[in-house]
C-alpha positions as CSV (number, residue, x, y, z in Angstrom):
1,X,0.0,-0.1,-0.1
2,X,2.9,2.6,1.2
3,X,4.7,1.8,-2.6
4,X,1.3,2.7,-4.5
5,X,0.8,5.6,-2.4
6,X,4.6,6.5,-3.3
7,X,3.4,5.8,-6.8
8,X,0.6,8.2,-6.8
9,X,2.2,11.0,-5.4
10,X,5.3,10.7,-8.1
11,X,2.6,10.7,-11.0
12,X,0.5,13.4,-9.5
13,X,4.3,15.8,-9.1
14,X,4.9,15.1,-12.9
15,X,1.3,15.5,-13.4
16,X,1.9,19.1,-12.3
17,X,5.0,19.7,-13.3
18,X,4.1,19.0,-17.2
19,X,0.9,21.1,-17.2
20,X,2.7,23.8,-15.0
21,X,5.3,24.1,-17.9
22,X,2.9,25.5,-20.2
23,X,1.6,27.8,-17.3
24,X,5.3,28.8,-17.2
25,X,7.1,28.6,-20.1
26,X,5.2,30.8,-22.9
27,X,7.8,30.9,-25.4
28,X,11.3,28.9,-26.7
29,X,14.2,30.7,-28.4
30,X,17.7,29.5,-29.2
31,X,20.5,30.4,-31.8
32,X,23.0,28.6,-33.8
33,X,25.8,29.8,-36.2
34,X,27.3,28.5,-40.0
35,X,30.1,29.6,-41.6
36,X,29.9,29.4,-45.5
37,X,33.1,29.4,-48.1
38,X,31.5,31.7,-50.0
39,X,31.2,35.3,-50.6
40,X,28.4,37.6,-48.7
41,X,26.3,38.7,-52.2
42,X,26.3,35.2,-53.9
43,X,25.3,33.6,-50.0
44,X,22.3,36.1,-49.3
45,X,21.1,35.8,-53.2
46,X,20.8,32.0,-52.9
47,X,19.5,31.8,-49.0
48,X,16.3,34.2,-50.5
49,X,15.9,32.3,-54.2
50,X,12.9,30.5,-53.8
51,X,13.7,28.2,-56.9
52,X,17.0,27.4,-55.3
53,X,15.4,26.8,-51.3
54,X,13.3,23.4,-52.3
55,X,16.8,22.2,-53.5
56,X,18.5,22.5,-50.1
57,X,15.3,22.2,-48.0
58,X,14.2,18.8,-48.8
59,X,11.0,18.6,-47.1
60,X,10.1,21.8,-49.1
61,X,8.2,20.2,-51.9
62,X,6.9,23.5,-53.6
63,X,6.4,27.2,-52.3
64,X,4.1,29.0,-53.6
65,X,3.6,33.0,-53.5
66,X,0.8,34.6,-52.0
67,X,1.6,37.8,-51.9
68,X,4.7,39.9,-53.2
69,X,5.4,43.3,-51.7
70,X,7.9,45.7,-53.0
71,X,11.2,45.6,-51.5
72,X,9.9,41.5,-50.0
73,X,9.0,43.4,-46.6
74,X,5.5,42.0,-46.4
75,X,5.8,39.1,-49.2
76,X,3.8,36.0,-47.9
77,X,4.4,32.6,-49.4
78,X,2.8,29.1,-49.0
79,X,5.3,25.9,-48.6
80,X,4.3,22.8,-49.1
81,X,6.4,20.4,-47.0
82,X,6.1,16.8,-46.9
83,X,7.6,15.5,-44.0
84,X,7.0,11.2,-43.4
85,X,4.6,11.1,-46.5
86,X,2.7,13.8,-44.3
87,X,1.9,16.8,-46.3
88,X,1.4,20.2,-44.3
89,X,1.6,23.9,-45.6
90,X,3.4,26.1,-43.6
91,X,2.6,30.0,-44.0
92,X,5.7,32.4,-44.3
93,X,5.6,35.9,-44.3
94,X,9.2,38.2,-44.2
95,X,9.1,40.8,-41.7
96,X,12.1,42.5,-42.2
97,X,14.9,42.3,-45.4
98,X,17.7,44.4,-45.8
99,X,19.5,42.8,-48.4
100,X,22.9,41.0,-47.5
101,X,22.0,41.9,-44.2
102,X,19.4,40.1,-42.5
103,X,16.3,39.1,-43.3
104,X,13.2,37.7,-40.8
105,X,10.5,35.3,-41.2
106,X,7.6,34.9,-39.2
107,X,6.1,31.1,-40.0
108,X,2.8,29.7,-38.7
109,X,3.2,25.9,-38.8
110,X,0.8,23.3,-36.9
111,X,0.0,25.1,-33.6
112,X,2.9,26.6,-33.4
113,X,4.5,30.0,-34.7
114,X,8.1,30.7,-35.0
115,X,10.0,33.7,-35.4
116,X,13.7,33.3,-37.2
117,X,16.1,35.9,-38.0
118,X,18.5,35.8,-40.2
119,X,22.0,37.7,-39.8
120,X,24.6,37.8,-42.5
121,X,28.4,39.2,-42.4
122,X,31.3,38.6,-44.1
123,X,35.0,38.6,-42.8
124,X,36.2,38.5,-46.5
125,X,35.8,35.7,-48.7
126,X,33.4,33.6,-46.1
127,X,30.2,34.3,-44.7
128,X,28.9,34.2,-41.2
129,X,24.8,33.0,-40.8
130,X,23.1,33.8,-37.6
131,X,20.1,32.6,-36.6
132,X,17.9,33.9,-34.0
133,X,14.8,32.0,-33.6
134,X,11.6,32.2,-31.3
135,X,8.9,30.3,-31.2
136,X,5.3,29.9,-29.2
137,X,2.7,27.4,-28.9
138,X,-1.7,28.5,-30.1
139,X,-2.7,26.3,-27.6
140,X,-2.5,25.6,-23.8
141,X,-1.6,21.6,-24.4
142,X,0.7,21.9,-27.1
143,X,3.1,24.5,-25.0
144,X,3.4,22.4,-21.9
145,X,5.1,20.1,-24.8
146,X,7.4,22.2,-27.1
147,X,9.6,22.8,-24.4
148,X,10.8,19.1,-24.4
149,X,11.8,19.6,-27.8
150,X,13.4,23.0,-27.8
151,X,16.5,21.0,-28.7
152,X,15.3,18.6,-31.4
153,X,13.8,22.0,-33.2
154,X,17.4,23.6,-32.9
155,X,19.3,20.5,-34.5
156,X,16.6,20.8,-37.8
157,X,17.8,24.1,-38.2
158,X,21.1,23.5,-37.7
159,X,20.1,20.7,-40.4
160,X,18.8,22.6,-43.0
161,X,21.7,25.6,-42.6
162,X,24.4,22.5,-43.2
163,X,22.4,21.4,-46.1
164,X,22.4,25.3,-47.6
165,X,26.0,24.9,-47.0
166,X,26.6,21.7,-48.9
167,X,24.5,23.4,-51.3
168,X,25.8,26.4,-52.1
169,X,29.9,25.1,-52.1
170,X,29.4,22.4,-54.5
């Protein structure tokens, strides 16, 4: 009987901690960095080229321009993503665009909203891309789970950045 009480108490504590996570952690964030052995102008133009994105990001099946604004800022795209034989549409909006310096994206996908700030800098023949990403859930239950996947999201973004590096350098 004493063992049952201990197990039940332990399960109650875990449950409270799990659901408390959604109340305490509203947003998660991380940063990534990659150095590319190509000039800044070439790196930035390839990174922002819609037709090239489907080549270095294997999950991007198609990109549809919903609204193209002058100067790119404010433009909206629907991206068809295929992962594990499931198709999802991601809506991406360009919040900031400064040629050869920065692009900020607002991404709406499957109950999660994400903000990705990419900054580009050069040390001569190399380009450094810094990604600062933050995300939050649209509903409470998902907000309880998301903080536990922060490192998975970071790993996915780093795989995409490394894919881009290989694509551009080859």
